[in-house]
Jmol script that loads the backbone (N, CA, C; Angstrom):
load data "model"
ATOM      1  N   MET A   1       0.827  -1.189   0.000  1.00  0.00           N
ATOM      2  CA  MET A   1       0.000   0.000   0.000  1.00  0.00           C
ATOM      3  C   MET A   1       0.870   1.250   0.000  1.00  0.00           C
ATOM      4  N   SER A   2       1.587   1.467  -1.046  1.00  0.00           N
ATOM      5  CA  SER A   2       2.462   2.620  -1.078  1.00  0.00           C
ATOM      6  C   SER A   2       1.831   3.803  -1.803  1.00  0.00           C
ATOM      7  N   ASP A   3       0.821   3.551  -2.595  1.00  0.00           N
ATOM      8  CA  ASP A   3       0.185   4.602  -3.365  1.00  0.00           C
ATOM      9  C   ASP A   3      -0.921   5.274  -2.549  1.00  0.00           C
ATOM     10  N   ALA A   4      -0.972   6.605  -2.615  1.00  0.00           N
ATOM     11  CA  ALA A   4      -1.989   7.344  -1.859  1.00  0.00           C
ATOM     12  C   ALA A   4      -3.396   6.927  -2.272  1.00  0.00           C
ATOM     13  N   GLY A   5      -3.597   6.613  -3.556  1.00  0.00           N
ATOM     14  CA  GLY A   5      -4.898   6.147  -4.021  1.00  0.00           C
ATOM     15  C   GLY A   5      -5.296   4.844  -3.370  1.00  0.00           C
ATOM     16  N   ASP A   6      -4.319   3.948  -3.177  1.00  0.00           N
ATOM     17  CA  ASP A   6      -4.595   2.689  -2.487  1.00  0.00           C
ATOM     18  C   ASP A   6      -5.051   2.958  -1.059  1.00  0.00           C
ATOM     19  N   LEU A   7      -4.392   3.898  -0.401  1.00  0.00           N
ATOM     20  CA  LEU A   7      -4.778   4.226   0.975  1.00  0.00           C
ATOM     21  C   LEU A   7      -6.157   4.868   1.019  1.00  0.00           C
ATOM     22  N   ASP A   8      -6.450   5.714   0.059  1.00  0.00           N
ATOM     23  CA  ASP A   8      -7.785   6.319   0.007  1.00  0.00           C
ATOM     24  C   ASP A   8      -8.851   5.245  -0.162  1.00  0.00           C
ATOM     25  N   ASP A   9      -8.570   4.268  -1.028  1.00  0.00           N
ATOM     26  CA  ASP A   9      -9.515   3.166  -1.228  1.00  0.00           C
ATOM     27  C   ASP A   9      -9.679   2.356   0.051  1.00  0.00           C
ATOM     28  N   LEU A  10      -8.570   2.113   0.746  1.00  0.00           N
ATOM     29  CA  LEU A  10      -8.627   1.349   1.992  1.00  0.00           C
ATOM     30  C   LEU A  10      -9.414   2.108   3.061  1.00  0.00           C
ATOM     31  N   VAL A  11      -9.156   3.397   3.184  1.00  0.00           N
ATOM     32  CA  VAL A  11      -9.886   4.213   4.161  1.00  0.00           C
ATOM     33  C   VAL A  11     -11.381   4.188   3.840  1.00  0.00           C
ATOM     34  N   ALA A  12     -11.719   4.328   2.576  1.00  0.00           N
ATOM     35  CA  ALA A  12     -13.135   4.300   2.180  1.00  0.00           C
ATOM     36  C   ALA A  12     -13.758   2.946   2.505  1.00  0.00           C
ATOM     37  N   TYR A  13     -13.024   1.868   2.250  1.00  0.00           N
ATOM     38  CA  TYR A  13     -13.536   0.529   2.550  1.00  0.00           C
ATOM     39  C   TYR A  13     -13.763   0.343   4.052  1.00  0.00           C
ATOM     40  N   VAL A  14     -12.770   0.747   4.865  1.00  0.00           N
ATOM     41  CA  VAL A  14     -12.895   0.613   6.322  1.00  0.00           C
ATOM     42  C   VAL A  14     -14.069   1.447   6.822  1.00  0.00           C
ATOM     43  N   ALA A  15     -14.225   2.636   6.286  1.00  0.00           N
ATOM     44  CA  ALA A  15     -15.343   3.496   6.697  1.00  0.00           C
ATOM     45  C   ALA A  15     -16.685   2.844   6.360  1.00  0.00           C
ATOM     46  N   ARG A  16     -16.798   2.344   5.128  1.00  0.00           N
ATOM     47  CA  ARG A  16     -18.062   1.712   4.703  1.00  0.00           C
ATOM     48  C   ARG A  16     -18.366   0.446   5.490  1.00  0.00           C
ATOM     49  N   SER A  17     -17.367  -0.408   5.644  1.00  0.00           N
ATOM     50  CA  SER A  17     -17.615  -1.726   6.236  1.00  0.00           C
ATOM     51  C   SER A  17     -17.809  -1.678   7.749  1.00  0.00           C
ATOM     52  N   ASN A  18     -17.444  -0.553   8.369  1.00  0.00           N
ATOM     53  CA  ASN A  18     -17.573  -0.440   9.824  1.00  0.00           C
ATOM     54  C   ASN A  18     -18.447   0.724  10.269  1.00  0.00           C
ATOM     55  N   ALA A  19     -19.135   1.326   9.337  1.00  0.00           N
ATOM     56  CA  ALA A  19     -20.015   2.461   9.629  1.00  0.00           C
ATOM     57  C   ALA A  19     -19.283   3.565  10.397  1.00  0.00           C
ATOM     58  N   LEU A  20     -18.099   3.923   9.891  1.00  0.00           N
ATOM     59  CA  LEU A  20     -17.287   4.982  10.494  1.00  0.00           C
ATOM     60  C   LEU A  20     -17.250   6.179   9.566  1.00  0.00           C
ATOM     61  N   ASP A  21     -16.961   7.346  10.146  1.00  0.00           N
ATOM     62  CA  ASP A  21     -16.732   8.481   9.261  1.00  0.00           C
ATOM     63  C   ASP A  21     -15.295   8.385   8.746  1.00  0.00           C
ATOM     64  N   PRO A  22     -14.989   9.039   7.632  1.00  0.00           N
ATOM     65  CA  PRO A  22     -13.669   8.906   7.019  1.00  0.00           C
ATOM     66  C   PRO A  22     -12.502   9.260   7.938  1.00  0.00           C
ATOM     67  N   SER A  23     -12.680  10.235   8.835  1.00  0.00           N
ATOM     68  CA  SER A  23     -11.565  10.594   9.726  1.00  0.00           C
ATOM     69  C   SER A  23     -11.275   9.466  10.717  1.00  0.00           C
ATOM     70  N   GLN A  24     -12.316   8.800  11.209  1.00  0.00           N
ATOM     71  CA  GLN A  24     -12.104   7.657  12.106  1.00  0.00           C
ATOM     72  C   GLN A  24     -11.431   6.510  11.357  1.00  0.00           C
ATOM     73  N   ALA A  25     -11.904   6.232  10.160  1.00  0.00           N
ATOM     74  CA  ALA A  25     -11.321   5.161   9.354  1.00  0.00           C
ATOM     75  C   ALA A  25      -9.861   5.462   9.029  1.00  0.00           C
ATOM     76  N   SER A  26      -9.557   6.709   8.741  1.00  0.00           N
ATOM     77  CA  SER A  26      -8.181   7.105   8.442  1.00  0.00           C
ATOM     78  C   SER A  26      -7.267   6.875   9.640  1.00  0.00           C
ATOM     79  N   ARG A  27      -7.743   7.203  10.837  1.00  0.00           N
ATOM     80  CA  ARG A  27      -6.943   6.970  12.049  1.00  0.00           C
ATOM     81  C   ARG A  27      -6.688   5.479  12.253  1.00  0.00           C
ATOM     82  N   ILE A  28      -7.693   4.659  12.005  1.00  0.00           N
ATOM     83  CA  ILE A  28      -7.524   3.211  12.151  1.00  0.00           C
ATOM     84  C   ILE A  28      -6.494   2.695  11.153  1.00  0.00           C
ATOM     85  N   VAL A  29      -6.600   3.115   9.900  1.00  0.00           N
ATOM     86  CA  VAL A  29      -5.638   2.690   8.881  1.00  0.00           C
ATOM     87  C   VAL A  29      -4.234   3.138   9.268  1.00  0.00           C
ATOM     88  N   ASP A  30      -4.081   4.374   9.723  1.00  0.00           N
ATOM     89  CA  ASP A  30      -2.769   4.868  10.157  1.00  0.00           C
ATOM     90  C   ASP A  30      -2.217   4.038  11.311  1.00  0.00           C
ATOM     91  N   ASP A  31      -3.064   3.705  12.283  1.00  0.00           N
ATOM     92  CA  ASP A  31      -2.629   2.886  13.421  1.00  0.00           C
ATOM     93  C   ASP A  31      -2.154   1.509  12.969  1.00  0.00           C
ATOM     94  N   VAL A  32      -2.903   0.877  12.084  1.00  0.00           N
ATOM     95  CA  VAL A  32      -2.528  -0.460  11.604  1.00  0.00           C
ATOM     96  C   VAL A  32      -1.227  -0.399  10.816  1.00  0.00           C
ATOM     97  N   LEU A  33      -1.085   0.589   9.949  1.00  0.00           N
ATOM     98  CA  LEU A  33       0.148   0.715   9.173  1.00  0.00           C
ATOM     99  C   LEU A  33       1.353   0.980  10.075  1.00  0.00           C
ATOM    100  N   SER A  34       1.177   1.782  11.105  1.00  0.00           N
ATOM    101  CA  SER A  34       2.263   2.029  12.063  1.00  0.00           C
ATOM    102  C   SER A  34       2.639   0.753  12.797  1.00  0.00           C
ATOM    103  N   TYR A  35       1.636  -0.006  13.201  1.00  0.00           N
ATOM    104  CA  TYR A  35       1.868  -1.281  13.891  1.00  0.00           C
ATOM    105  C   TYR A  35       2.674  -2.230  13.007  1.00  0.00           C
ATOM    106  N   LEU A  36       2.301  -2.330  11.740  1.00  0.00           N
ATOM    107  CA  LEU A  36       2.983  -3.249  10.836  1.00  0.00           C
ATOM    108  C   LEU A  36       4.374  -2.765  10.444  1.00  0.00           C
ATOM    109  N   ALA A  37       4.631  -1.465  10.537  1.00  0.00           N
ATOM    110  CA  ALA A  37       5.930  -0.911  10.161  1.00  0.00           C
ATOM    111  C   ALA A  37       6.931  -0.915  11.308  1.00  0.00           C
ATOM    112  N   GLU A  38       6.487  -1.246  12.514  1.00  0.00           N
ATOM    113  CA  GLU A  38       7.373  -1.211  13.685  1.00  0.00           C
ATOM    114  C   GLU A  38       8.545  -2.176  13.497  1.00  0.00           C
ATOM    115  N   GLN A  39       9.750  -1.689  13.753  1.00  0.00           N
ATOM    116  CA  GLN A  39      10.956  -2.502  13.635  1.00  0.00           C
ATOM    117  C   GLN A  39      11.104  -3.394  14.868  1.00  0.00           C
ATOM    118  N   PRO A  40      11.769  -4.549  14.719  1.00  0.00           N
ATOM    119  CA  PRO A  40      11.911  -5.467  15.855  1.00  0.00           C
ATOM    120  C   PRO A  40      12.522  -4.816  17.091  1.00  0.00           C
ATOM    121  N   GLU A  41      13.548  -3.998  16.911  1.00  0.00           N
ATOM    122  CA  GLU A  41      14.210  -3.373  18.053  1.00  0.00           C
ATOM    123  C   GLU A  41      13.255  -2.443  18.800  1.00  0.00           C
ATOM    124  N   ASP A  42      12.442  -1.705  18.053  1.00  0.00           N
ATOM    125  CA  ASP A  42      11.457  -0.820  18.680  1.00  0.00           C
ATOM    126  C   ASP A  42      10.394  -1.629  19.416  1.00  0.00           C
ATOM    127  N   PHE A  43       9.977  -2.744  18.815  1.00  0.00           N
ATOM    128  CA  PHE A  43       9.009  -3.625  19.461  1.00  0.00           C
ATOM    129  C   PHE A  43       9.566  -4.155  20.772  1.00  0.00           C
ATOM    130  N   VAL A  44      10.833  -4.599  20.774  1.00  0.00           N
ATOM    131  CA  VAL A  44      11.456  -5.147  21.990  1.00  0.00           C
ATOM    132  C   VAL A  44      11.470  -4.095  23.090  1.00  0.00           C
ATOM    133  N   ARG A  45      11.904  -2.895  22.765  1.00  0.00           N
ATOM    134  CA  ARG A  45      11.966  -1.831  23.776  1.00  0.00           C
ATOM    135  C   ARG A  45      10.572  -1.471  24.299  1.00  0.00           C
ATOM    136  N   ARG A  46       9.612  -1.376  23.404  1.00  0.00           N
ATOM    137  CA  ARG A  46       8.243  -1.022  23.803  1.00  0.00           C
ATOM    138  C   ARG A  46       7.632  -2.101  24.687  1.00  0.00           C
ATOM    139  N   ARG A  47       7.780  -3.355  24.299  1.00  0.00           N
ATOM    140  CA  ARG A  47       7.206  -4.448  25.089  1.00  0.00           C
ATOM    141  C   ARG A  47       7.902  -4.582  26.434  1.00  0.00           C
ATOM    142  N   HIS A  48       9.228  -4.388  26.474  1.00  0.00           N
ATOM    143  CA  HIS A  48       9.961  -4.471  27.733  1.00  0.00           C
ATOM    144  C   HIS A  48       9.419  -3.431  28.708  1.00  0.00           C
ATOM    145  N   ALA A  49       9.280  -2.202  28.240  1.00  0.00           N
ATOM    146  CA  ALA A  49       8.762  -1.139  29.110  1.00  0.00           C
ATOM    147  C   ALA A  49       7.338  -1.453  29.569  1.00  0.00           C
ATOM    148  N   ALA A  50       6.502  -1.945  28.665  1.00  0.00           N
ATOM    149  CA  ALA A  50       5.110  -2.257  29.024  1.00  0.00           C
ATOM    150  C   ALA A  50       5.044  -3.381  30.048  1.00  0.00           C
ATOM    151  N   LEU A  51       5.851  -4.413  29.874  1.00  0.00           N
ATOM    152  CA  LEU A  51       5.828  -5.544  30.804  1.00  0.00           C
ATOM    153  C   LEU A  51       6.436  -5.173  32.152  1.00  0.00           C
ATOM    154  N   LEU A  52       7.437  -4.289  32.154  1.00  0.00           N
ATOM    155  CA  LEU A  52       7.980  -3.796  33.426  1.00  0.00           C
ATOM    156  C   LEU A  52       6.905  -3.045  34.208  1.00  0.00           C
ATOM    157  N   ARG A  53       6.121  -2.229  33.498  1.00  0.00           N
ATOM    158  CA  ARG A  53       5.040  -1.484  34.164  1.00  0.00           C
ATOM    159  C   ARG A  53       4.008  -2.424  34.784  1.00  0.00           C
ATOM    160  N   LEU A  54       3.887  -3.617  34.235  1.00  0.00           N
ATOM    161  CA  LEU A  54       2.960  -4.611  34.786  1.00  0.00           C
ATOM    162  C   LEU A  54       3.569  -5.406  35.937  1.00  0.00           C
ATOM    163  N   GLY A  55       4.828  -5.089  36.270  1.00  0.00           N
ATOM    164  CA  GLY A  55       5.480  -5.744  37.396  1.00  0.00           C
ATOM    165  C   GLY A  55       6.150  -7.063  37.068  1.00  0.00           C
ATOM    166  N   ARG A  56       6.361  -7.348  35.785  1.00  0.00           N
ATOM    167  CA  ARG A  56       7.012  -8.600  35.403  1.00  0.00           C
ATOM    168  C   ARG A  56       8.513  -8.496  35.642  1.00  0.00           C
ATOM    169  N   ARG A  57       9.146  -9.639  35.838  1.00  0.00           N
ATOM    170  CA  ARG A  57      10.603  -9.684  36.036  1.00  0.00           C
ATOM    171  C   ARG A  57      11.288  -9.883  34.694  1.00  0.00           C
ATOM    172  N   ASN A  58      12.551  -9.421  34.615  1.00  0.00           N
ATOM    173  CA  ASN A  58      13.258  -9.457  33.343  1.00  0.00           C
ATOM    174  C   ASN A  58      13.364 -10.858  32.751  1.00  0.00           C
ATOM    175  N   ASP A  59      13.654 -11.887  33.566  1.00  0.00           N
ATOM    176  CA  ASP A  59      13.797 -13.224  32.983  1.00  0.00           C
ATOM    177  C   ASP A  59      12.493 -13.673  32.319  1.00  0.00           C
ATOM    178  N   GLU A  60      11.365 -13.346  32.922  1.00  0.00           N
ATOM    179  CA  GLU A  60      10.061 -13.655  32.320  1.00  0.00           C
ATOM    180  C   GLU A  60       9.831 -12.795  31.074  1.00  0.00           C
ATOM    181  N   ILE A  61      10.219 -11.532  31.158  1.00  0.00           N
ATOM    182  CA  ILE A  61      10.019 -10.606  30.042  1.00  0.00           C
ATOM    183  C   ILE A  61      10.797 -11.057  28.817  1.00  0.00           C
ATOM    184  N   TYR A  62      12.071 -11.409  28.990  1.00  0.00           N
ATOM    185  CA  TYR A  62      12.893 -11.803  27.842  1.00  0.00           C
ATOM    186  C   TYR A  62      12.295 -13.005  27.127  1.00  0.00           C
ATOM    187  N   ALA A  63      11.877 -14.009  27.889  1.00  0.00           N
ATOM    188  CA  ALA A  63      11.293 -15.209  27.283  1.00  0.00           C
ATOM    189  C   ALA A  63       9.989 -14.870  26.558  1.00  0.00           C
ATOM    190  N   ARG A  64       9.194 -14.029  27.170  1.00  0.00           N
ATOM    191  CA  ARG A  64       7.914 -13.659  26.553  1.00  0.00           C
ATOM    192  C   ARG A  64       8.132 -12.878  25.266  1.00  0.00           C
ATOM    193  N   ILE A  65       9.074 -11.933  25.287  1.00  0.00           N
ATOM    194  CA  ILE A  65       9.358 -11.146  24.087  1.00  0.00           C
ATOM    195  C   ILE A  65       9.887 -12.049  22.981  1.00  0.00           C
ATOM    196  N   ALA A  66      10.774 -12.979  23.321  1.00  0.00           N
ATOM    197  CA  ALA A  66      11.303 -13.902  22.315  1.00  0.00           C
ATOM    198  C   ALA A  66      10.167 -14.678  21.662  1.00  0.00           C
ATOM    199  N   ASP A  67       9.217 -15.131  22.460  1.00  0.00           N
ATOM    200  CA  ASP A  67       8.063 -15.853  21.926  1.00  0.00           C
ATOM    201  C   ASP A  67       7.201 -14.939  21.059  1.00  0.00           C
ATOM    202  N   GLU A  68       6.953 -13.726  21.528  1.00  0.00           N
ATOM    203  CA  GLU A  68       6.119 -12.794  20.766  1.00  0.00           C
ATOM    204  C   GLU A  68       6.764 -12.425  19.433  1.00  0.00           C
ATOM    205  N   LEU A  69       8.093 -12.328  19.413  1.00  0.00           N
ATOM    206  CA  LEU A  69       8.781 -11.982  18.170  1.00  0.00           C
ATOM    207  C   LEU A  69       8.560 -13.033  17.089  1.00  0.00           C
ATOM    208  N   THR A  70       8.428 -14.292  17.484  1.00  0.00           N
ATOM    209  CA  THR A  70       8.228 -15.345  16.483  1.00  0.00           C
ATOM    210  C   THR A  70       6.850 -15.255  15.840  1.00  0.00           C
ATOM    211  N   ARG A  71       5.929 -14.553  16.470  1.00  0.00           N
ATOM    212  CA  ARG A  71       4.566 -14.438  15.943  1.00  0.00           C
ATOM    213  C   ARG A  71       4.309 -13.107  15.248  1.00  0.00           C
ATOM    214  N   ARG A  72       5.316 -12.255  15.164  1.00  0.00           N
ATOM    215  CA  ARG A  72       5.149 -10.954  14.517  1.00  0.00           C
ATOM    216  C   ARG A  72       5.644 -11.014  13.079  1.00  0.00           C
ATOM    217  N   ARG A  73       5.256 -10.009  12.314  1.00  0.00           N
ATOM    218  CA  ARG A  73       5.629  -9.957  10.902  1.00  0.00           C
ATOM    219  C   ARG A  73       6.873  -9.091  10.734  1.00  0.00           C
ATOM    220  N   PHE A  74       8.031  -9.641  11.118  1.00  0.00           N
ATOM    221  CA  PHE A  74       9.280  -8.906  10.998  1.00  0.00           C
ATOM    222  C   PHE A  74      10.183  -9.583   9.976  1.00  0.00           C
ATOM    223  N   PRO A  75      10.877  -8.793   9.174  1.00  0.00           N
ATOM    224  CA  PRO A  75      11.852  -9.371   8.248  1.00  0.00           C
ATOM    225  C   PRO A  75      13.194  -9.587   8.948  1.00  0.00           C
ATOM    226  N   ALA A  76      13.179 -10.380   9.996  1.00  0.00           N
ATOM    227  CA  ALA A  76      14.402 -10.593  10.773  1.00  0.00           C
ATOM    228  C   ALA A  76      14.411 -12.018  11.314  1.00  0.00           C
ATOM    229  N   PRO A  77      15.612 -12.542  11.580  1.00  0.00           N
ATOM    230  CA  PRO A  77      15.700 -13.882  12.164  1.00  0.00           C
ATOM    231  C   PRO A  77      15.247 -13.856  13.622  1.00  0.00           C
ATOM    232  N   PRO A  78      15.017 -15.027  14.210  1.00  0.00           N
ATOM    233  CA  PRO A  78      14.656 -15.069  15.633  1.00  0.00           C
ATOM    234  C   PRO A  78      15.764 -14.451  16.493  1.00  0.00           C
ATOM    235  N   TYR A  79      15.373 -13.832  17.590  1.00  0.00           N
ATOM    236  CA  TYR A  79      16.325 -13.226  18.510  1.00  0.00           C
ATOM    237  C   TYR A  79      16.522 -14.135  19.714  1.00  0.00           C
ATOM    238  N   SER A  80      17.775 -14.255  20.155  1.00  0.00           N
ATOM    239  CA  SER A  80      18.060 -15.003  21.383  1.00  0.00           C
ATOM    240  C   SER A  80      17.764 -14.100  22.579  1.00  0.00           C
ATOM    241  N   LEU A  81      17.680 -14.694  23.769  1.00  0.00           N
ATOM    242  CA  LEU A  81      17.455 -13.881  24.972  1.00  0.00           C
ATOM    243  C   LEU A  81      18.586 -12.877  25.157  1.00  0.00           C
ATOM    244  N   ARG A  82      19.802 -13.282  24.846  1.00  0.00           N
ATOM    245  CA  ARG A  82      20.959 -12.374  24.954  1.00  0.00           C
ATOM    246  C   ARG A  82      20.802 -11.183  24.007  1.00  0.00           C
ATOM    247  N   GLN A  83      20.375 -11.447  22.774  1.00  0.00           N
ATOM    248  CA  GLN A  83      20.176 -10.356  21.822  1.00  0.00           C
ATOM    249  C   GLN A  83      19.078  -9.403  22.297  1.00  0.00           C
ATOM    250  N   ILE A  84      18.040  -9.953  22.888  1.00  0.00           N
ATOM    251  CA  ILE A  84      16.962  -9.110  23.410  1.00  0.00           C
ATOM    252  C   ILE A  84      17.487  -8.211  24.524  1.00  0.00           C
ATOM    253  N   ARG A  85      18.286  -8.770  25.438  1.00  0.00           N
ATOM    254  CA  ARG A  85      18.876  -7.953  26.515  1.00  0.00           C
ATOM    255  C   ARG A  85      19.746  -6.848  25.935  1.00  0.00           C
ATOM    256  N   ARG A  86      20.520  -7.164  24.903  1.00  0.00           N
ATOM    257  CA  ARG A  86      21.409  -6.161  24.301  1.00  0.00           C
ATOM    258  C   ARG A  86      20.620  -5.044  23.627  1.00  0.00           C
ATOM    259  N   ILE A  87      19.492  -5.384  23.013  1.00  0.00           N
ATOM    260  CA  ILE A  87      18.649  -4.349  22.406  1.00  0.00           C
ATOM    261  C   ILE A  87      18.150  -3.393  23.486  1.00  0.00           C
ATOM    262  N   ILE A  88      17.740  -3.954  24.614  1.00  0.00           N
ATOM    263  CA  ILE A  88      17.172  -3.142  25.692  1.00  0.00           C
ATOM    264  C   ILE A  88      18.236  -2.297  26.380  1.00  0.00           C
ATOM    265  N   TYR A  89      19.338  -2.910  26.725  1.00  0.00           N
ATOM    266  CA  TYR A  89      20.342  -2.230  27.553  1.00  0.00           C
ATOM    267  C   TYR A  89      21.582  -1.782  26.800  1.00  0.00           C
ATOM    268  N   GLY A  90      21.673  -2.103  25.525  1.00  0.00           N
ATOM    269  CA  GLY A  90      22.825  -1.674  24.732  1.00  0.00           C
ATOM    270  C   GLY A  90      24.034  -2.536  24.859  1.00  0.00           C
TER     271      GLY A  90
END
end "model"
wireframe off; spacefill off
backbone 0.3
color backbone group
């Protein structure tokens, strides 16, 4: 979906199929595109912070993030727990 016309068609479809006004549909399309464009490193940092706020411990967080990464649409190989720690802490 790189063409603006494609996005306009998608926004119109989302608006029609969900009884939304075009501005609401546009926000939804933007949110989904942002979600799909997120890079693995950004996902790791975001999830680590979110899970810390929930009171999870790092050993649990690393394993959970590693599992979640295998289910995401990233053009990257699987990350080891060590690689996940390095992304978070440098």
